[in-house]
N, C-alpha and C positions, 0 to 999 in steps of 0.2 A: 817306316814312313807311316803306318797306320797309327802307331802311337803318338807320333807328332801331331798329325791330324787331330786326333781325339783330344789331345792335351790342348791344343789351339781351340777347339770347339768348347771344351770345357772352360778354359780361362776367358774366353770371349762371353760365356753364358755368366760366370760369377761377375765379371767386370759389369755388364749390362743389369743383372739383377742388382749389384750393389749400388749402382748409381741412379736407380728409380725406386729403390725402398730403404730410405734411412730410418735408422730407429729414431723415433721422435720423443721430445721431453717438451717442457716449457721453454727451452732454448731454441725450439724449432719456431717459435713466433717472436721474431725480434725485428724492430724497426717500424716505419710509419706505413700504415696501410691505407688506401683511399677504400671506402665502402659505400655501397648502396642498398638498402633493403626495400622491399615492396610487398604490399599486402592489401586487404580491403579492411573496411570499418563498416558495421551495419549501425544505422540511426534511424531512430523513430521521430517523425516530425511531420511538417507540412511546408509547402511554399508560400509565402507571401509575395506575389508579384513574381520576380525571378531569383528569389533569395529564399535559401532553405533555412527552415527553423527547426533546430534540433531540439526536441523535448526532453530529451535524455530518459527517455521511458516515463515520463509524467503523463498524465491524462491528457487525451486530445480535446481541445475547446471545442465546445458543441458548435461553433461556428466555422469550424473547419474540416477539411477531410484529410485525415492522417494515413500514413503509411510508413512502412521500412524502405529506406533506401540503403544500397551498397555504394561506398566511395572509395575510390583508390586511396591508399596512403604510401608516403615514401619518405624514407630517412635516407641522408646522405652526409658525408664528411669523412673526416680522418681520425685514425685512432694509432696510438703509439704503444707497441708491445717492447717491454725491456728485456726479455728473454730470461727474466727472473720470477715470473708469476705475477706481474702488475701490469695493467693495461690503462692507458688515460685517452680521453676523448679529446682530441685537440681542436676539432671543429664538427659541429652537428647541426644539420637542419633537418626539420619535419615539417612536411606538407600534409594537411588534412588529418592532424592527429600524429602521423608519423607512427613511431614505435611508442610512445609515452615513457621513453627511457631516459637516458641519462643527458645532462647538458654539458656544454663544453668545460674541461677542467675536471670532471667526474673520474674518478679513478675505481677500477674494477679488478679484482682478482681474476686469475685465469688458470686453468690446468689442462694438461694435453696428456693422453694416453694412446699410445698407437698413433694412427692417422686422425684420431676424433679428441674433441676438447669441448671445454664450457667456459663461460667467462659471466660474471656477476653473479646472480642467485638463480634460484629455481623460479621465482616469481618476476623477477626484473633482470633479465638476462639473455644469453643466446647460447646455442650449441654450435659447435664448429666441426668443420671436417677439412682437414689440411691436405693440400695436393702441391704439385708443380715445385718440386724443392730444387734449390739452387746448389751450386758446389759446396756451400758451406753448411749445406743441410737445413736452411732456412725456407719455410714455405713461402711461395712466391704468389699463391693463390689460397685463398680461403673461402669455404661456403658457409653460409650463415643462417640460423633460423632462430627466431626469438623464442623466448619461452612462455609468453602471454597465452591466453585462451583464443586469441585470434591472429595467429603468429604471421610475421612477416620473414620472407626469405630473400638471401641476395649473396653478393660476392664481395670480398675484400680483396685487393690487390696491392701487393708490396710496391712502394714508390720508389 
């Protein structure tokens, strides 16, 4: 009886572990994901009435009082992963400068190792963390962080 109970406990542990820890590869990203990235951007400029004038780090006019301002930036849209290492931005919208990244139709390569991955390049891309796998071993949720000097972070969800 003890052997049977131990066997059942061991079998349950193996099944539970196997269902939550898939071996991952580029095939672990497949399908269309809706994503949103958020961050901040810092600009140097001044207000003219209620309109912000960004000087892009140029000299401040002597008639103005300039300062640095932090503004929220957002990018959202959909991206399609083919499970073979190719990702294509289906739609993308950038608010307040967004990620300064791709436009709709842009294709990026991607790679996956373990539960981490990367797409694009080291200067124009994103780092990925995969999680919440479905029965087919495809990640349903992906955490993202852009590779630029003022990174945005966000989530992509399998549609």
